[in-house]
MARSEKE-218512 format. One record per residue: residue in three letters; y, z, x of N, C-alpha, C in turn. Coordinates in Angstrom, 2 decimals. Layout:
! MARSEKE-218512
<site type="ALA" n_north="Y" n_up="Z" n_east="X" ca_north="Y" ca_up="Z" ca_east="X" c_north="Y" c_up="Z" c_east="X"/>
...
//
This chain:
! MARSEKE-218512
<site type="UNK" n_north="0.83" n_up="5.19" n_east="13.66" ca_north="0.59" ca_up="3.80" ca_east="13.24" c_north="2.16" c_up="3.97" c_east="12.12"/>
<site type="UNK" n_north="2.53" n_up="4.67" n_east="11.56" ca_north="3.79" ca_up="4.78" ca_east="10.53" c_north="4.88" c_up="4.75" c_east="11.07"/>
<site type="UNK" n_north="4.99" n_up="4.63" n_east="12.31" ca_north="6.34" ca_up="4.34" ca_east="13.18" c_north="6.38" c_up="2.34" c_east="13.17"/>
<site type="UNK" n_north="5.20" n_up="2.22" n_east="13.01" ca_north="5.19" ca_up="0.05" ca_east="13.10" c_north="5.78" c_up="0.19" c_east="11.70"/>
<site type="UNK" n_north="5.53" n_up="1.08" n_east="10.37" ca_north="5.41" ca_up="0.59" ca_east="9.10" c_north="7.05" c_up="0.80" c_east="8.52"/>
<site type="UNK" n_north="7.57" n_up="-0.59" n_east="7.90" ca_north="9.09" ca_up="-0.28" ca_east="7.41" c_north="8.93" c_up="0.16" c_east="6.22"/>
<site type="UNK" n_north="8.06" n_up="-0.19" n_east="5.41" ca_north="7.68" ca_up="1.44" ca_east="3.98" c_north="6.43" c_up="1.19" c_east="3.65"/>
<site type="UNK" n_north="6.32" n_up="1.99" n_east="2.70" ca_north="5.20" ca_up="2.50" ca_east="2.42" c_north="4.97" c_up="2.44" c_east="0.58"/>
<site type="UNK" n_north="4.04" n_up="2.24" n_east="0.31" ca_north="3.98" ca_up="2.51" ca_east="-1.73" c_north="2.57" c_up="3.28" c_east="-1.92"/>
<site type="UNK" n_north="2.92" n_up="4.08" n_east="-2.88" ca_north="1.77" ca_up="5.28" ca_east="-3.30" c_north="1.61" c_up="4.79" c_east="-4.39"/>
<site type="UNK" n_north="0.82" n_up="4.50" n_east="-5.23" ca_north="0.37" ca_up="4.09" ca_east="-6.54" c_north="-0.55" c_up="5.45" c_east="-6.72"/>
<site type="UNK" n_north="0.13" n_up="6.41" n_east="-8.10" ca_north="-0.79" ca_up="7.39" ca_east="-8.21" c_north="-1.22" c_up="7.62" c_east="-9.76"/>
<site type="UNK" n_north="-2.04" n_up="8.33" n_east="-10.10" ca_north="-2.35" ca_up="9.09" ca_east="-11.12" c_north="-2.94" c_up="10.12" c_east="-11.60"/>
<site type="UNK" n_north="-3.11" n_up="10.65" n_east="-12.90" ca_north="-3.81" ca_up="12.57" ca_east="-12.96" c_north="-5.32" c_up="12.11" c_east="-11.61"/>
<site type="UNK" n_north="-5.72" n_up="13.56" n_east="-11.44" ca_north="-7.16" ca_up="13.67" ca_east="-10.37" c_north="-8.32" c_up="13.23" c_east="-11.73"/>
<site type="UNK" n_north="-7.92" n_up="13.42" n_east="-13.44" ca_north="-9.04" ca_up="12.99" ca_east="-14.43" c_north="-8.92" c_up="12.26" c_east="-14.25"/>
<site type="UNK" n_north="-7.53" n_up="11.35" n_east="-14.43" ca_north="-7.71" ca_up="9.46" ca_east="-14.41" c_north="-8.43" c_up="8.62" c_east="-13.05"/>
<site type="UNK" n_north="-8.21" n_up="9.72" n_east="-11.90" ca_north="-9.16" ca_up="8.86" ca_east="-11.10" c_north="-10.28" c_up="8.59" c_east="-10.99"/>
<site type="UNK" n_north="-11.04" n_up="10.34" n_east="-11.43" ca_north="-12.19" ca_up="10.69" ca_east="-11.67" c_north="-12.62" c_up="9.27" c_east="-12.75"/>
<site type="UNK" n_north="-11.88" n_up="8.92" n_east="-13.63" ca_north="-12.41" ca_up="8.08" ca_east="-14.95" c_north="-12.51" c_up="6.97" c_east="-14.73"/>
<site type="UNK" n_north="-11.60" n_up="6.30" n_east="-13.76" ca_north="-11.90" ca_up="5.24" ca_east="-13.54" c_north="-12.08" c_up="4.55" c_east="-12.35"/>
<site type="UNK" n_north="-12.65" n_up="5.48" n_east="-11.48" ca_north="-13.60" ca_up="5.87" ca_east="-10.71" c_north="-15.14" c_up="5.33" c_east="-10.95"/>
<site type="UNK" n_north="-15.55" n_up="6.03" n_east="-11.94" ca_north="-16.51" ca_up="6.23" ca_east="-12.83" c_north="-17.22" c_up="5.05" c_east="-13.67"/>
<site type="UNK" n_north="-15.50" n_up="4.27" n_east="-13.72" ca_north="-15.83" ca_up="2.98" ca_east="-14.89" c_north="-15.78" c_up="1.88" c_east="-13.87"/>
<site type="UNK" n_north="-15.46" n_up="2.10" n_east="-12.84" ca_north="-15.42" ca_up="0.61" ca_east="-12.15" c_north="-16.16" c_up="0.92" c_east="-10.82"/>
<site type="UNK" n_north="-17.09" n_up="1.79" n_east="-10.46" ca_north="-17.77" ca_up="1.34" ca_east="-9.79" c_north="-19.01" c_up="2.27" c_east="-9.79"/>
<site type="UNK" n_north="-19.10" n_up="2.72" n_east="-11.54" ca_north="-20.39" ca_up="3.35" ca_east="-12.26" c_north="-21.01" c_up="4.04" c_east="-10.83"/>
<site type="UNK" n_north="-19.58" n_up="5.52" n_east="-10.54" ca_north="-19.87" ca_up="6.70" ca_east="-9.71" c_north="-20.32" c_up="7.67" c_east="-11.01"/>
<site type="UNK" n_north="-21.05" n_up="8.47" n_east="-10.15" ca_north="-21.27" ca_up="10.16" ca_east="-10.82" c_north="-19.79" c_up="10.57" c_east="-11.23"/>
<site type="UNK" n_north="-19.79" n_up="11.70" n_east="-11.91" ca_north="-18.92" ca_up="12.39" ca_east="-11.44" c_north="-18.61" c_up="12.92" c_east="-9.94"/>
<site type="UNK" n_north="-19.57" n_up="13.66" n_east="-9.71" ca_north="-20.19" ca_up="14.38" ca_east="-8.69" c_north="-19.58" c_up="13.09" c_east="-6.91"/>
<site type="UNK" n_north="-19.99" n_up="12.32" n_east="-7.40" ca_north="-19.60" ca_up="11.13" ca_east="-6.60" c_north="-18.17" c_up="10.90" c_east="-6.83"/>
<site type="UNK" n_north="-17.65" n_up="10.66" n_east="-7.81" ca_north="-16.09" ca_up="9.99" ca_east="-7.95" c_north="-15.40" c_up="11.72" c_east="-7.07"/>
<site type="UNK" n_north="-15.63" n_up="12.61" n_east="-7.89" ca_north="-14.83" ca_up="13.49" ca_east="-6.82" c_north="-15.11" c_up="13.81" c_east="-5.39"/>
<site type="UNK" n_north="-15.78" n_up="13.39" n_east="-5.23" ca_north="-16.14" ca_up="13.46" ca_east="-3.37" c_north="-15.79" c_up="12.03" c_east="-2.80"/>
<site type="UNK" n_north="-15.76" n_up="11.18" n_east="-3.22" ca_north="-14.93" ca_up="9.90" ca_east="-2.93" c_north="-13.52" c_up="10.36" c_east="-2.81"/>
<site type="UNK" n_north="-12.70" n_up="10.97" n_east="-3.82" ca_north="-11.47" ca_up="11.77" ca_east="-4.03" c_north="-10.90" c_up="12.48" c_east="-3.04"/>
<site type="UNK" n_north="-12.10" n_up="13.41" n_east="-2.67" ca_north="-11.67" ca_up="15.13" ca_east="-1.97" c_north="-11.82" c_up="14.04" c_east="-0.28"/>
<site type="UNK" n_north="-12.42" n_up="13.41" n_east="-0.26" ca_north="-12.74" ca_up="12.60" ca_east="0.98" c_north="-11.14" c_up="11.84" c_east="1.54"/>
<site type="UNK" n_north="-10.53" n_up="11.90" n_east="0.85" ca_north="-9.32" ca_up="10.70" ca_east="1.37" c_north="-7.67" c_up="12.15" c_east="1.40"/>
<site type="UNK" n_north="-7.08" n_up="11.50" n_east="2.33" ca_north="-5.62" ca_up="12.60" ca_east="2.21" c_north="-5.01" c_up="12.64" c_east="0.64"/>
<site type="UNK" n_north="-5.01" n_up="14.19" n_east="0.71" ca_north="-4.15" ca_up="14.56" ca_east="-0.78" c_north="-3.34" c_up="13.53" c_east="-1.07"/>
<site type="UNK" n_north="-3.19" n_up="13.20" n_east="-2.91" ca_north="-2.22" ca_up="12.84" ca_east="-3.43" c_north="-0.85" c_up="13.03" c_east="-2.79"/>
<site type="UNK" n_north="-0.98" n_up="14.96" n_east="-2.98" ca_north="0.72" ca_up="15.35" ca_east="-3.15" c_north="1.22" c_up="14.80" c_east="-1.30"/>
<site type="UNK" n_north="1.03" n_up="14.74" n_east="-0.49" ca_north="0.86" ca_up="14.58" ca_east="0.53" c_north="1.08" c_up="13.05" c_east="0.83"/>
<site type="UNK" n_north="0.47" n_up="12.12" n_east="0.05" ca_north="0.96" ca_up="10.56" ca_east="0.21" c_north="2.34" c_up="10.59" c_east="-0.47"/>
<site type="UNK" n_north="2.69" n_up="11.01" n_east="-1.18" ca_north="3.90" ca_up="10.95" ca_east="-1.81" c_north="5.09" c_up="11.39" c_east="-1.21"/>
<site type="UNK" n_north="4.76" n_up="12.62" n_east="-0.28" ca_north="5.82" ca_up="12.85" ca_east="0.47" c_north="5.94" c_up="11.84" c_east="1.66"/>
<site type="UNK" n_north="5.08" n_up="11.48" n_east="2.50" ca_north="5.59" ca_up="10.09" ca_east="3.18" c_north="5.84" c_up="9.30" c_east="2.67"/>
<site type="UNK" n_north="5.49" n_up="8.16" n_east="1.05" ca_north="5.85" ca_up="6.80" ca_east="0.51" c_north="7.23" c_up="7.01" c_east="0.56"/>
<site type="UNK" n_north="7.59" n_up="5.69" n_east="1.12" ca_north="8.84" ca_up="5.43" ca_east="0.84" c_north="9.01" c_up="5.55" c_east="-0.72"/>
<site type="UNK" n_north="8.21" n_up="4.63" n_east="-1.32" ca_north="8.14" ca_up="4.20" ca_east="-3.12" c_north="6.74" c_up="4.96" c_east="-3.43"/>
<site type="UNK" n_north="6.87" n_up="5.13" n_east="-4.54" ca_north="6.23" ca_up="6.00" ca_east="-5.48" c_north="5.68" c_up="5.66" c_east="-6.60"/>
<site type="UNK" n_north="5.15" n_up="5.14" n_east="-7.20" ca_north="4.55" ca_up="4.39" ca_east="-8.80" c_north="3.85" c_up="5.44" c_east="-9.19"/>
<site type="UNK" n_north="3.65" n_up="5.58" n_east="-10.28" ca_north="3.03" ca_up="6.49" ca_east="-11.43" c_north="2.22" c_up="5.67" c_east="-12.09"/>
<site type="UNK" n_north="0.95" n_up="5.64" n_east="-12.38" ca_north="0.62" ca_up="4.30" ca_east="-12.68" c_north="-0.49" c_up="5.28" c_east="-14.26"/>
<site type="UNK" n_north="0.08" n_up="6.07" n_east="-13.98" ca_north="-0.58" ca_up="7.30" ca_east="-15.74" c_north="-0.09" c_up="6.45" c_east="-16.56"/>
<site type="UNK" n_north="-0.70" n_up="6.65" n_east="-18.32" ca_north="-0.69" ca_up="6.02" ca_east="-19.11" c_north="-0.02" c_up="4.41" c_east="-19.25"/>
<site type="UNK" n_north="1.02" n_up="4.59" n_east="-19.89" ca_north="1.27" ca_up="3.09" ca_east="-20.62" c_north="1.31" c_up="2.26" c_east="-19.30"/>
<site type="UNK" n_north="0.65" n_up="0.87" n_east="-19.38" ca_north="0.65" ca_up="0.10" ca_east="-18.45" c_north="2.19" c_up="-1.14" c_east="-18.33"/>
<site type="UNK" n_north="2.89" n_up="-0.95" n_east="-19.47" ca_north="4.18" ca_up="-2.06" ca_east="-19.58" c_north="4.91" c_up="-0.72" c_east="-18.45"/>
<site type="UNK" n_north="5.13" n_up="0.08" n_east="-18.73" ca_north="6.34" ca_up="0.89" ca_east="-17.77" c_north="5.61" c_up="0.50" c_east="-16.28"/>
<site type="UNK" n_north="4.47" n_up="0.60" n_east="-16.20" ca_north="3.89" ca_up="1.08" ca_east="-14.67" c_north="4.40" c_up="-0.82" c_east="-14.30"/>
<site type="UNK" n_north="4.20" n_up="-1.96" n_east="-15.18" ca_north="4.81" ca_up="-3.44" ca_east="-14.93" c_north="5.89" c_up="-3.57" c_east="-14.50"/>
<site type="UNK" n_north="6.61" n_up="-2.61" n_east="-15.47" ca_north="8.31" ca_up="-3.02" ca_east="-15.39" c_north="8.66" c_up="-2.18" c_east="-14.11"/>
<site type="UNK" n_north="8.11" n_up="-1.20" n_east="-13.64" ca_north="8.40" ca_up="-0.27" ca_east="-12.19" c_north="7.76" c_up="-1.38" c_east="-11.03"/>
<site type="UNK" n_north="6.61" n_up="-1.86" n_east="-11.00" ca_north="6.06" ca_up="-2.86" ca_east="-9.78" c_north="7.05" c_up="-4.28" c_east="-10.10"/>
<site type="UNK" n_north="6.86" n_up="-4.47" n_east="-11.07" ca_north="8.24" ca_up="-5.60" ca_east="-11.05" c_north="9.60" c_up="-5.45" c_east="-10.77"/>
<site type="UNK" n_north="10.12" n_up="-4.08" n_east="-10.50" ca_north="11.90" ca_up="-3.84" ca_east="-9.70" c_north="11.63" c_up="-3.46" c_east="-8.68"/>
<site type="UNK" n_north="10.27" n_up="-2.92" n_east="-8.32" ca_north="10.06" ca_up="-2.70" ca_east="-6.85" c_north="9.62" c_up="-4.07" c_east="-6.00"/>
<site type="UNK" n_north="8.94" n_up="-4.89" n_east="-6.82" ca_north="9.00" ca_up="-6.01" ca_east="-6.12" c_north="10.38" c_up="-6.86" c_east="-5.97"/>
<site type="UNK" n_north="10.92" n_up="-6.73" n_east="-6.33" ca_north="11.89" ca_up="-7.71" ca_east="-6.52" c_north="13.33" c_up="-7.51" c_east="-5.25"/>
<site type="UNK" n_north="13.25" n_up="-5.29" n_east="-5.56" ca_north="13.59" ca_up="-4.97" ca_east="-4.40" c_north="13.53" c_up="-4.99" c_east="-2.63"/>
<site type="UNK" n_north="12.14" n_up="-5.32" n_east="-2.40" ca_north="11.53" ca_up="-5.48" ca_east="-1.36" c_north="11.75" c_up="-7.47" c_east="-1.24"/>
<site type="UNK" n_north="11.34" n_up="-7.95" n_east="-2.16" ca_north="12.05" ca_up="-9.14" ca_east="-1.76" c_north="13.44" c_up="-9.33" c_east="-1.34"/>
<site type="UNK" n_north="14.40" n_up="-8.63" n_east="-1.68" ca_north="15.84" ca_up="-9.03" ca_east="-1.84" c_north="16.14" c_up="-8.42" c_east="-0.28"/>
<site type="UNK" n_north="14.98" n_up="-7.55" n_east="0.58" ca_north="15.36" ca_up="-6.65" ca_east="1.88" c_north="15.01" c_up="-7.81" c_east="2.53"/>
<site type="UNK" n_north="15.85" n_up="-7.56" n_east="3.65" ca_north="15.36" ca_up="-8.43" ca_east="4.71" c_north="14.55" c_up="-7.75" c_east="6.17"/>
<site type="UNK" n_north="14.48" n_up="-6.93" n_east="5.88" ca_north="13.26" ca_up="-6.30" ca_east="6.71" c_north="11.72" c_up="-6.99" c_east="6.93"/>
<site type="UNK" n_north="11.19" n_up="-7.89" n_east="6.14" ca_north="10.26" ca_up="-8.29" ca_east="6.30" c_north="10.57" c_up="-9.66" c_east="7.58"/>
<site type="UNK" n_north="11.66" n_up="-9.95" n_east="7.53" ca_north="12.14" ca_up="-10.97" ca_east="8.77" c_north="11.82" c_up="-10.52" c_east="9.84"/>
<site type="UNK" n_north="12.19" n_up="-9.58" n_east="10.41" ca_north="12.17" ca_up="-9.02" ca_east="12.01" c_north="10.48" c_up="-8.97" c_east="12.22"/>
<site type="UNK" n_north="9.77" n_up="-8.65" n_east="11.19" ca_north="8.21" ca_up="-8.79" ca_east="11.31" c_north="7.84" c_up="-10.20" c_east="10.94"/>
<site type="UNK" n_north="8.09" n_up="-11.18" n_east="10.62" ca_north="7.85" ca_up="-12.39" ca_east="10.77" c_north="8.35" c_up="-12.74" c_east="12.41"/>
<site type="UNK" n_north="9.54" n_up="-12.75" n_east="12.29" ca_north="10.28" ca_up="-13.20" ca_east="13.94" c_north="9.04" c_up="-12.62" c_east="15.33"/>
<site type="UNK" n_north="8.94" n_up="-11.57" n_east="15.27" ca_north="8.11" ca_up="-10.59" ca_east="16.33" c_north="6.57" c_up="-11.61" c_east="15.84"/>
<site type="UNK" n_north="5.95" n_up="-11.54" n_east="14.59" ca_north="4.56" ca_up="-12.45" ca_east="14.52" c_north="4.49" c_up="-13.68" c_east="15.31"/>
<site type="UNK" n_north="5.74" n_up="-14.67" n_east="14.73" ca_north="6.23" ca_up="-15.84" ca_east="15.30" c_north="5.88" c_up="-15.98" c_east="16.59"/>
<site type="UNK" n_north="6.83" n_up="-15.22" n_east="17.48" ca_north="6.40" ca_up="-15.40" ca_east="18.91" c_north="5.74" c_up="-14.99" c_east="19.65"/>
<site type="UNK" n_north="4.97" n_up="-13.56" n_east="19.30" ca_north="3.55" ca_up="-13.26" ca_east="19.63" c_north="2.95" c_up="-14.28" c_east="19.35"/>
<site type="UNK" n_north="2.85" n_up="-15.03" n_east="18.48" ca_north="1.83" ca_up="-16.23" ca_east="17.89" c_north="1.76" c_up="-17.72" c_east="19.08"/>
<site type="UNK" n_north="2.82" n_up="-17.29" n_east="19.15" ca_north="3.04" ca_up="-18.63" ca_east="20.21" c_north="3.56" c_up="-18.47" c_east="21.47"/>
<site type="UNK" n_north="3.45" n_up="-17.12" n_east="22.05" ca_north="3.14" ca_up="-16.96" ca_east="23.39" c_north="2.02" c_up="-17.38" c_east="23.94"/>
<site type="UNK" n_north="0.91" n_up="-17.45" n_east="23.69" ca_north="-0.30" ca_up="-17.45" ca_east="24.17" c_north="-0.49" c_up="-19.12" c_east="24.12"/>
<site type="UNK" n_north="-0.25" n_up="-19.81" n_east="23.49" ca_north="0.19" ca_up="-20.80" ca_east="23.16" c_north="0.87" c_up="-21.52" c_east="24.61"/>
<site type="UNK" n_north="2.09" n_up="-21.22" n_east="24.64" ca_north="3.10" ca_up="-21.74" ca_east="25.52" c_north="3.01" c_up="-21.51" c_east="27.14"/>
<site type="UNK" n_north="2.08" n_up="-20.25" n_east="27.38" ca_north="0.91" ca_up="-19.82" ca_east="28.52" c_north="-0.13" c_up="-20.83" c_east="28.75"/>
<site type="UNK" n_north="-0.47" n_up="-21.12" n_east="28.02" ca_north="-1.54" ca_up="-21.78" ca_east="28.20" c_north="-1.04" c_up="-23.85" c_east="28.35"/>
<site type="UNK" n_north="-0.13" n_up="-24.04" n_east="28.11" ca_north="0.35" ca_up="-25.26" ca_east="28.17" c_north="1.28" c_up="-24.84" c_east="29.45"/>
<site type="UNK" n_north="1.61" n_up="-23.90" n_east="29.77" ca_north="2.49" ca_up="-24.21" ca_east="31.12" c_north="1.34" c_up="-23.93" c_east="32.28"/>
<site type="UNK" n_north="0.15" n_up="-22.96" n_east="32.41" ca_north="-0.57" ca_up="-23.40" ca_east="32.84" c_north="-1.13" c_up="-23.88" c_east="33.23"/>
<site type="UNK" n_north="-1.51" n_up="-25.12" n_east="32.51" ca_north="-2.57" ca_up="-25.80" ca_east="32.27" c_north="-1.96" c_up="-27.71" c_east="32.73"/>
//
């Protein structure tokens, strides 16, 4: 599926923070949090494959600034218009076919 994706974003934090956040958000036990994390692709591999990487450790202002800069960069890009055009064409094709054959 990756060949069809223009860019990917990975947001990461330390393993310790991942465990703490899972325990706080989902009320997981320590073991359940570790099991959930270990069931996923390792973060190192995700980071290697990502187009953009955001460190979500520590200071929330720093993360917010990075995400806002990334958003601005992606919004300025015209890559999403190709996808929108393709989806519009594919989405209208069934309507055209039904109209033509009925």
